[in-house]
N, C-alpha and C positions, 0 to 999 in steps of 0.2 A: 856672441850676440845673435848670430844666425840661428843657433839652436833655440834661443829664446823665442825667436819669431816662429820657428817650426812648432814649438810647444804651444805658443799662443794660438796658432792656426788650428792645431789639433784640439785645443780646448774649445775654440769657437765652433768647430765642427760638432764636437760632442754636446755642447751647450745649445746648439740650434735645434729647435723642435723638429722632429722628423717630418712633420707636415709642411714645413716651410722650405725644405730643400729637396729637390727631386733626386731620385736614386741615381740618375745619370750624372748630375752635378756632384753628388757625393762621391761617386766612383772617380770622376775626373779630379776632384780635389785630393783624394787619397793617393791616387796614382801619381799626380804631380808632386805631392809631398815626398813620396818615396824616391822619385827621380831626382829631385833637388837635393835630398839627403845624400844620395850617391854622388852627385856633382860636388857637394861640399867635402865629402870624404876623399874624393879624387883631387881636390884642390882646384876644380874648374869654376867654383862659385865662392865668392867671399861675402862678408857682411855688407860691403859697399855695393855689390851687384845683386844681392839676394832678391830684392823686389822685382828688378827687371828680369832676371832669369826666371823667377817663379811665374811671372806674367806671361813670358814667352812660352815656357813649357806648358802652362795651363792651356794656352791658346791652341797649341799643337795637339795636346791630348784631347781637348774638347772637340776639335775639328775631326780628329781621327775617330772618336766615338760616334759623332754625328753622321759620319760617312757610312757607317755600317747600317 
């Protein structure tokens, strides 16, 4: 199930017109996706916690990008 959410997210990113998402947000989403995939592979994230983990990781990634 978590893989389905990741695939859906990837499809949403690809389907979103490039003018409606900033390059910074696109980078943050892609980075977050890769991190969460690793968490799933390591067993640190489950389908039940996917949304919460994704939101937390995205927040940290976005904050880190914005600090530079």
